[in-house]
C-alpha positions in Angstrom: 76.8 199.1 107.3 75.2 195.5 107.6 73.1 194.7 110.7 73.0 191.2 112.3 69.3 189.7 112.8 69.2 190.4 116.4 70.4 194.1 115.9 67.7 194.4 113.1 65.0 193.2 115.2 66.0 195.6 117.8 66.3 198.4 115.5 63.1 197.7 113.7 61.5 197.8 117.2 62.9 200.8 118.1 61.7 202.6 114.9 58.3 201.3 115.6 58.2 202.4 119.1 59.5 205.8 118.3 57.0 205.9 115.5 54.3 205.3 117.8 55.5 207.6 120.8 55.9 210.5 117.8 52.4 209.4 116.8 51.0 209.8 120.3 50.4 213.1 121.1 48.6 214.9 123.7 45.1 215.4 123.0 44.1 218.9 122.5 43.1 220.6 125.6 40.5 223.5 125.9 42.5 226.5 127.4 40.4 229.5 128.3 41.7 232.5 128.0 41.5 235.3 130.7 38.6 237.3 130.9 39.0 240.6 128.7 40.2 243.6 130.5 38.4 246.8 130.1 39.4 249.1 127.2 40.3 251.5 129.9 42.7 249.5 131.6 46.3 250.6 130.3 49.3 248.0 129.4 51.1 249.9 132.7 47.9 249.0 135.0 48.0 245.3 133.6 51.8 244.9 134.5 50.7 246.9 137.8 48.3 243.9 138.5 51.1 241.6 138.6 53.1 243.7 140.9 49.9 243.9 143.3 49.3 240.1 143.0 53.1 239.5 143.9 53.4 242.0 147.0 50.3 243.5 148.2 47.4 240.7 147.7 48.4 238.5 150.6 47.4 241.2 153.0 44.9 243.2 151.1 43.0 240.3 149.5 44.1 237.3 151.7 42.3 236.0 154.6 43.0 235.0 158.1 41.1 233.8 160.7 40.2 236.4 163.9 37.6 235.4 166.2 36.3 232.7 164.2 35.7 234.9 161.1 37.5 235.3 158.0 38.8 238.8 157.5 41.7 240.6 155.5 44.8 241.5 157.4 45.0 244.8 155.6 42.2 247.3 154.5 40.6 246.3 151.0 41.8 249.1 148.5 38.7 249.2 146.3 38.2 252.7 145.3 41.2 254.0 147.5 42.5 255.8 144.3 39.8 255.7 142.0 38.9 259.6 141.1 41.3 260.5 143.8 42.4 264.2 144.7 46.2 264.9 143.9 47.0 265.0 148.0 45.1 261.7 148.5 46.9 260.2 145.7 50.3 261.7 147.3 49.5 260.1 150.8 48.7 256.8 149.5 52.0 256.8 147.8 53.9 258.0 150.9 52.1 255.2 152.9 52.9 252.4 150.3 56.7 253.7 150.2 57.2 254.3 153.9 55.2 251.7 155.2 53.3 251.6 158.7 53.9 249.5 161.9 51.4 246.7 160.4 52.8 247.4 156.6 56.3 247.1 155.1 57.4 250.1 153.2 58.0 249.2 149.7 60.4 252.2 148.8 63.7 249.7 148.3 61.4 246.6 146.6 59.8 248.4 143.1 61.6 250.6 140.6 60.1 253.9 139.7 58.4 252.3 136.7 57.1 249.5 138.8 55.7 251.6 141.3 53.9 253.8 138.7 52.7 250.8 137.4 51.3 249.6 140.8 49.6 252.9 141.2 48.0 252.5 137.9 46.7 249.5 139.0 45.1 250.8 142.4 43.6 253.1 140.3 41.8 250.6 138.7 40.3 248.8 141.9 
């Protein structure tokens, strides 16, 4: 295949442009890895953390303005299941699944495995 002078110049310019663009790579960005989890945090609790941030954090960590002060809508969950008795854990599980007038129930939101992951994470708070 023979190219005319005009087509040759166009093709050569495109090759130079493509070569230049190909050579222009994004500078290396220093990425920070997330802080390491404590060794006791299981894989299930790590997955449960994602469920918590998706479904629970808006109310239990998010803030709203009440009387010109910031306060979470729901109670803080730090320590709520840490070293909890079986009865306490059962009550918390029922509360999450059933809900209350101020909190929706999540019995239809999580699969049983996802719910166990969420509970595993709440135990680490």
